[in-house]
Kinemage of the C-alpha trace (Angstrom):
@kinemage 1
@onewidth
@group {chain A} dominant
@subgroup {mainchain}
@vectorlist {calphas} color= white
{ca met a 1} P 140.003 139.630 135.078
{ca met a 2} L 137.387 138.039 133.704
{ca leu a 3} L 134.940 136.946 136.603
{ca ser a 4} L 135.001 138.473 140.070
{ca val a 5} L 132.437 137.618 142.625
{ca asn a 6} L 133.462 139.617 145.787
{ca asp a 7} L 131.682 139.137 149.496
{ca ile a 8} L 127.924 137.798 148.115
{ca asn a 9} L 126.013 137.063 150.350
{ca val a 10} L 122.257 135.478 149.537
{ca tyr a 11} L 119.408 134.252 151.156
{ca tyr a 12} L 116.516 131.409 150.393
{ca gly a 13} L 114.017 132.875 152.836
{ca ala a 14} L 115.861 133.240 156.523
{ca ile a 15} L 117.915 130.651 155.124
{ca his a 16} L 121.560 132.179 154.573
{ca ala a 17} L 122.799 129.714 151.709
{ca leu a 18} L 125.899 132.071 151.142
{ca lys a 19} L 128.131 133.859 153.496
{ca gly a 20} L 130.857 135.928 152.120
{ca val a 21} L 131.589 134.119 149.059
{ca ser a 22} L 134.226 135.666 146.895
{ca phe a 23} L 136.562 134.011 143.964
{ca his a 24} L 137.542 135.083 140.352
{ca val a 25} L 138.251 133.161 137.319
{ca asp a 26} L 140.989 134.654 134.801
{ca glu a 27} L 140.586 134.648 130.860
{ca gly a 28} L 141.973 130.979 130.275
{ca glu a 29} L 140.769 128.893 133.015
{ca val a 30} L 139.219 126.449 134.525
{ca val a 31} L 138.322 126.952 137.582
{ca ser a 32} L 136.452 124.628 140.258
{ca leu a 33} L 134.150 124.870 142.566
{ca ile a 34} L 133.721 122.456 144.929
{ca gly a 35} L 132.476 121.177 147.877
{ca ala a 36} L 129.515 118.542 149.936
{ca asn a 37} L 126.283 118.491 148.608
{ca gly a 38} L 124.216 121.279 149.858
{ca ala a 39} L 127.847 123.487 150.118
{ca gly a 40} L 126.631 126.243 147.939
{ca lys a 41} L 128.225 125.524 144.666
{ca thr a 42} L 124.826 125.518 142.942
{ca thr a 43} L 123.557 129.058 144.462
{ca ala a 44} L 126.961 130.859 143.614
{ca met a 45} L 126.476 129.991 140.054
{ca his a 46} L 123.199 130.787 139.562
{ca thr a 47} L 124.024 134.125 141.838
{ca val a 48} L 127.104 135.156 138.682
{ca ser a 49} L 124.031 133.806 136.154
{ca gly a 50} L 121.621 136.480 137.498
{ca leu a 51} L 119.093 133.879 138.661
{ca leu a 52} L 119.273 134.519 141.985
{ca arg a 53} L 121.132 137.981 143.847
{ca ser a 54} L 122.487 138.761 146.934
{ca arg a 55} L 122.126 141.397 149.132
{ca thr a 56} L 125.402 141.975 149.102
{ca gly a 57} L 128.631 142.527 147.440
{ca asp a 58} L 129.284 142.162 143.671
{ca ile a 59} L 129.934 140.530 140.825
{ca ala a 60} L 131.756 142.137 137.870
{ca phe a 61} L 132.635 140.489 134.548
{ca leu a 62} L 134.974 141.594 131.802
{ca gly a 63} L 134.877 144.634 133.980
{ca gln a 64} L 131.079 145.201 133.731
{ca ser a 65} L 128.947 144.751 137.391
{ca ile a 66} L 126.405 142.665 136.579
{ca ala a 67} L 124.883 141.621 140.149
{ca lys a 68} L 121.524 143.232 138.730
{ca thr a 69} L 121.732 142.501 135.276
{ca glu a 70} L 118.712 140.100 133.652
{ca pro a 71} L 119.546 136.697 133.129
{ca his a 72} L 119.561 137.006 129.389
{ca lys a 73} L 121.102 140.145 129.443
{ca ile a 74} L 124.394 138.539 130.977
{ca val a 75} L 123.912 135.671 128.185
{ca arg a 76} L 124.058 138.533 125.528
{ca met a 77} L 127.640 139.429 126.940
{ca gly a 78} L 128.767 136.271 126.447
{ca leu a 79} L 128.061 133.818 129.869
{ca ala a 80} L 126.330 131.155 129.294
{ca gln a 81} L 125.271 128.658 131.666
{ca val a 82} L 124.450 124.545 131.623
{ca pro a 83} L 122.517 124.028 134.121
{ca glu a 84} L 122.160 120.838 136.768
{ca gly a 85} L 120.914 118.087 135.251
{ca arg a 86} L 120.516 119.143 131.026
{ca arg a 87} L 117.918 120.812 131.089
{ca val a 88} L 117.046 120.099 126.928
{ca phe a 89} L 113.814 120.626 125.271
{ca ala a 90} L 112.895 117.348 124.893
{ca ser a 91} L 110.143 117.378 122.232
{ca leu a 92} L 112.723 119.532 120.292
{ca ser a 93} L 115.053 117.684 118.017
{ca val a 94} L 119.001 117.787 118.627
{ca gln a 95} L 119.395 120.102 116.099
{ca glu a 96} L 116.858 122.292 117.408
{ca asn a 97} L 118.098 122.326 120.360
{ca leu a 98} L 121.090 123.587 119.776
{ca glu a 99} L 119.844 126.203 117.060
{ca met a 100} L 117.493 127.955 120.568
{ca gly a 101} L 121.721 128.159 121.757
{ca ala a 102} L 122.165 130.310 119.183
{ca phe a 103} L 118.875 132.012 119.373
{ca ile a 104} L 120.904 135.669 120.281
{ca arg a 105} L 122.439 135.031 116.505
{ca ser a 106} L 119.548 134.384 114.971
{ca gly a 107} L 118.732 136.417 112.047
{ca lys a 108} L 122.304 137.719 111.790
{ca asp a 109} L 124.547 135.483 111.636
{ca arg a 110} L 123.298 132.190 109.499
{ca ala a 111} L 126.554 130.955 107.867
{ca gly a 112} L 128.399 131.612 111.518
{ca ile a 113} L 125.424 129.044 113.147
{ca gly a 114} L 125.856 126.921 110.377
{ca asp a 115} L 129.184 126.940 111.264
{ca asp a 116} L 128.872 126.120 115.061
{ca leu a 117} L 127.213 123.757 114.391
{ca glu a 118} L 129.538 121.892 112.514
{ca met a 119} L 132.225 122.073 115.323
{ca val a 120} L 129.768 120.719 117.587
{ca phe a 121} L 128.642 117.875 115.485
{ca thr a 122} L 132.598 117.038 115.506
{ca arg a 123} L 133.165 116.962 118.514
{ca phe a 124} L 130.300 115.277 119.648
{ca pro a 125} L 129.368 112.716 117.217
{ca arg a 126} L 127.116 111.481 118.559
{ca leu a 127} L 124.718 114.171 118.252
{ca arg a 128} L 125.048 114.415 114.943
{ca glu a 129} L 124.292 110.867 114.538
{ca arg a 130} L 121.234 111.753 116.019
{ca arg a 131} L 120.156 115.196 114.532
{ca arg a 132} L 116.802 114.681 113.526
{ca gln a 133} L 116.167 112.917 117.062
{ca gln a 134} L 113.805 114.225 119.797
{ca ala a 135} L 116.228 115.183 122.795
{ca gly a 136} L 113.809 113.446 125.147
{ca thr a 137} L 114.919 109.725 124.259
{ca leu a 138} L 118.944 110.628 124.101
{ca ser a 139} L 120.612 109.088 127.182
{ca gly a 140} L 122.126 111.170 130.452
{ca gly a 141} L 125.563 110.863 128.913
{ca glu a 142} L 124.176 112.058 125.103
{ca gln a 143} L 121.748 115.048 126.862
{ca gln a 144} L 124.679 116.267 128.427
{ca met a 145} L 127.071 116.562 125.802
{ca leu a 146} L 123.800 118.141 123.766
{ca ala a 147} L 123.792 121.209 126.650
{ca ile a 148} L 127.016 121.841 126.588
{ca gly a 149} L 127.350 121.781 122.562
{ca arg a 150} L 123.884 124.045 123.191
{ca ala a 151} L 125.874 126.336 125.683
{ca leu a 152} L 128.971 126.528 123.146
{ca met a 153} L 126.361 128.396 120.782
{ca ser a 154} L 126.241 130.693 121.400
{ca arg a 155} L 129.365 131.119 121.290
{ca pro a 156} L 130.033 132.292 124.809
{ca lys a 157} L 133.668 133.844 126.601
{ca met a 158} L 132.803 132.296 130.020
{ca leu a 159} L 130.992 128.817 130.730
{ca leu a 160} L 129.073 127.769 133.587
{ca leu a 161} L 128.532 124.143 134.474
{ca asp a 162} L 126.667 122.291 137.194
{ca glu a 163} L 126.872 119.630 138.135
{ca pro a 164} L 128.648 117.952 134.097
{ca ser a 165} L 128.912 114.649 135.765
{ca met a 166} L 125.490 114.329 137.625
{ca gly a 167} L 124.254 110.518 137.275
{ca leu a 168} L 126.767 109.767 134.189
{ca ser a 169} L 128.351 106.504 134.256
{ca pro a 170} L 132.226 106.746 135.184
{ca ile a 171} L 133.414 105.768 130.859
{ca leu a 172} L 130.793 108.766 130.213
{ca val a 173} L 132.077 111.092 133.323
{ca gln a 174} L 135.199 110.836 131.759
{ca glu a 175} L 134.301 111.581 128.655
{ca ile a 176} L 132.031 115.056 129.774
{ca phe a 177} L 135.801 115.862 131.487
{ca asp a 178} L 137.835 114.749 128.437
{ca cys a 179} L 135.248 117.340 126.272
{ca ile a 180} L 135.494 120.412 128.842
{ca glu a 181} L 139.124 120.145 127.894
{ca glu a 182} L 138.744 120.894 125.129
{ca val a 183} L 136.127 123.442 125.185
{ca lys a 184} L 139.536 124.963 127.105
{ca lys a 185} L 141.701 124.766 124.196
{ca gly a 186} L 139.138 125.867 121.935
{ca gly a 187} L 139.694 129.523 123.720
{ca thr a 188} L 136.777 129.516 126.061
{ca thr a 189} L 136.979 130.338 129.976
{ca val a 190} L 135.284 127.484 132.761
{ca leu a 191} L 133.961 127.747 135.943
{ca leu a 192} L 133.106 124.578 136.801
{ca val a 193} L 130.456 123.611 140.165
{ca glu a 194} L 130.970 119.634 141.162
{ca gln a 195} L 130.180 117.540 143.096
{ca asn a 196} L 132.609 114.870 142.151
{ca ala a 197} L 136.433 116.943 143.126
{ca lys a 198} L 139.257 114.296 142.202
{ca met a 199} L 138.422 114.613 138.983
{ca ala a 200} L 137.720 118.307 138.787
{ca leu a 201} L 140.809 119.020 140.472
{ca ser a 202} L 142.422 116.969 137.890
{ca ile a 203} L 140.831 119.685 134.502
{ca ser a 204} L 141.293 122.642 136.767
{ca asp a 205} L 144.080 125.688 136.907
{ca arg a 206} L 142.820 126.402 140.324
{ca ala a 207} L 139.479 125.566 142.599
{ca tyr a 208} L 137.786 127.351 145.786
{ca val a 209} L 136.307 124.672 148.611
{ca leu a 210} L 132.692 125.343 150.026
{ca glu a 211} L 131.831 124.446 153.306
{ca thr a 212} L 128.555 125.432 154.442
{ca gly a 213} L 128.078 128.295 152.436
{ca met a 214} L 131.665 129.785 152.646
{ca val a 215} L 134.831 129.493 150.797
{ca val a 216} L 136.994 127.774 153.669
{ca leu a 217} L 139.715 126.545 150.986
{ca glu a 218} L 141.415 127.658 147.549
{ca gly a 219} L 144.577 127.510 145.690
{ca lys a 220} L 146.729 125.865 142.671
{ca ala a 221} L 144.275 122.726 142.165
{ca ala a 222} L 147.268 120.756 142.238
{ca asp a 223} L 148.095 121.813 145.312
{ca leu a 224} L 144.861 120.953 146.235
{ca leu a 225} L 145.095 117.573 145.275
{ca asp a 226} L 147.551 117.415 147.532
{ca asn a 227} L 146.106 118.736 150.510
{ca glu a 228} L 145.502 116.183 153.139
{ca gln a 229} L 142.164 118.349 154.432
{ca val a 230} L 140.622 117.904 150.793
{ca arg a 231} L 141.839 114.280 150.457
{ca arg a 232} L 139.953 113.313 153.991
{ca ala a 233} L 137.010 114.918 153.012
{ca tyr a 234} L 136.120 114.832 149.081
{ca leu a 235} L 138.659 111.973 147.360
{ca gly a 236} L 138.067 108.996 149.247
{ca gly a 237} L 142.041 108.802 150.717
């Protein structure tokens, strides 16, 4: 088991945002957390990456507790997050953004960083075309590609993706999800938070459904796609 989240309770002041949430991700899987806006999906992801703290329970990555570990140390362990809203460095070029993603390797692995830059440019040809362009001038879809590429530059064992389809056209959404499948084929495990439940389930091995801070359903993604409750609530059917 690569990631194990057990009985976490997270609060924003007096608001109980996550209520005894547990889930796990095995090596090589794509696992999705789906649910309506405000269900607690992003809160769960931020707790895994160390940006928020749980009052109870534990989070283990590769068998080691990370519940109290600082975010930058979690990145060094091999867990990288692509934040909601992309969060690219707008005034830096595309290539500089990607090089920032390799900060934990800089100075020690210049050849490897060059190889990984080439890998990202091969996966996202548009980024190669715009490598000298300021990231803030890219389209939303291009910025999402850049954010994913930047996270991959840290050579993560596991990639956390927070709402990668948000604000994108249907064609770009398909492109981003094709990329997630390529990332999986390349051997990187993925935890995906996504409001587009149909797209998320279509590329996932398993999924958890969150409602008001609780896991209310879990199972194989294919089974959840056929689940009447899920279809009515999240798939428009």
